[in-house]
C-alpha positions in Angstrom: -0.1 0.0 0.1 1.5 3.4 -0.8 0.4 6.8 0.6 0.7 10.0 -1.0 1.5 13.1 0.9 0.9 16.7 -0.1 3.8 19.0 0.2 3.1 21.4 3.1 4.5 24.9 3.3 5.3 26.6 6.6 5.5 30.2 7.2 7.4 31.4 10.3 6.5 34.8 11.6 9.3 36.4 13.8 8.6 38.8 16.7 9.1 42.4 16.3 11.7 43.8 18.6 9.3 46.3 19.9 7.2 44.0 22.0 7.6 41.0 24.4 6.6 37.5 23.2 5.9 35.3 26.5 5.4 31.4 26.4 3.9 29.7 29.5 2.5 26.4 30.8 -1.1 26.9 31.3 -3.3 24.8 34.2 -4.6 22.6 31.4 -1.1 21.4 30.6 -0.7 23.2 27.2 1.9 25.8 26.0 0.2 29.0 25.5 1.9 32.0 23.8 1.0 35.6 23.2 3.1 38.7 21.7 2.7 41.9 23.8 3.2 44.7 21.3 5.5 47.8 22.1 3.7 49.4 25.2 6.3 48.3 27.7 7.3 50.0 30.8 10.8 48.7 32.3 12.5 49.4 35.6 15.6 48.2 37.4 15.5 47.2 40.9 19.1 47.0 42.8 19.5 44.8 46.0 21.9 45.8 48.9 25.5 44.7 48.2 26.7 41.4 49.6 30.1 41.8 51.3 33.0 39.7 52.3 35.2 40.5 55.2 39.0 39.4 55.0 40.5 36.9 57.6 41.7 39.6 60.0 38.3 41.6 59.7 40.2 44.7 58.7 38.4 45.3 55.5 35.2 44.6 53.9 34.9 44.1 50.1 31.6 44.1 48.1 31.4 41.2 45.9 28.2 41.7 44.2 25.0 43.9 44.0 22.3 42.1 41.9 20.1 44.2 39.5 16.6 42.8 38.5 14.8 44.2 35.4 11.0 44.4 35.7 8.7 44.6 32.8 5.3 45.8 32.7 3.6 44.6 29.7 0.3 45.8 28.5 -2.3 44.7 25.7 -5.8 46.0 25.0 -8.7 45.4 22.8 -9.1 41.7 23.8 -12.3 39.7 23.8 -13.5 37.9 27.1 -12.2 34.5 25.9 -8.4 36.1 25.1 -8.5 37.9 28.6 -9.3 34.5 30.2 -6.5 32.6 28.3 -4.0 35.5 29.2 -5.1 35.2 33.0 -3.6 31.7 33.0 -0.2 33.4 32.8 -0.4 34.6 36.3 -0.3 31.3 38.3 1.7 29.4 35.5 4.7 27.4 37.0 6.7 28.0 33.9 6.8 31.2 31.9 9.5 32.2 29.5 10.3 35.4 27.3 11.0 34.1 23.7 13.2 35.9 21.3 13.2 36.3 17.7 16.2 33.8 17.4 14.1 31.2 19.4 16.1 31.6 22.6 13.9 31.2 25.8 14.7 33.0 29.2 12.9 31.8 32.2 11.0 34.9 33.9 8.8 35.2 37.1 5.5 36.9 37.2 5.7 39.4 40.0 4.1 38.1 43.1 2.0 41.1 43.5 0.7 40.8 39.8 -3.0 40.9 39.1 -4.2 41.2 35.7 -6.1 44.4 35.1 -9.5 44.0 33.7 -11.3 46.9 32.5 -14.1 46.8 30.2 -15.2 49.1 27.6 -18.0 48.0 25.0 -17.0 44.3 25.6 -13.2 44.7 25.0 -10.7 44.2 27.7 -7.2 45.2 28.6 -4.4 43.1 30.4 -1.5 44.5 32.4 1.2 42.4 33.9 4.6 42.7 35.6 7.3 40.3 34.9 10.7 39.9 36.6 13.6 38.9 34.3 16.7 37.0 35.8 19.4 39.0 37.8 21.8 40.8 35.8 24.7 40.1 38.3 23.9 36.7 39.6 27.1 35.7 40.9 27.3 33.9 44.2 29.9 33.2 46.7 
């Protein structure tokens, strides 16, 4: 028995550098993805320096000072169903920021994050804070 297959053409669409593409594991066990276009605020939080004392306790040297970048991503004009799917991002155990080259970086949804839901003529908005990995993650 022979099987005939029709050729399949795939088109890959790459993310614009002016936005953030997130992938996450939903509570249904499926991988979801969404591109948050350009409306992004970023800020950097710096922690207190970790120091190291010399053996004779005469000098203290700062060995690291970690900085963490936080992004606020927003999207609007969503249907109620789209908003519900995006809400699964908040309690996902695995969230990644995916770049156009395919690289994925794990991120954390801020513990205080709540999905903002404002309705206007049946359309919704979604705002969320995500924390990127520490920029200076040296340990001692």
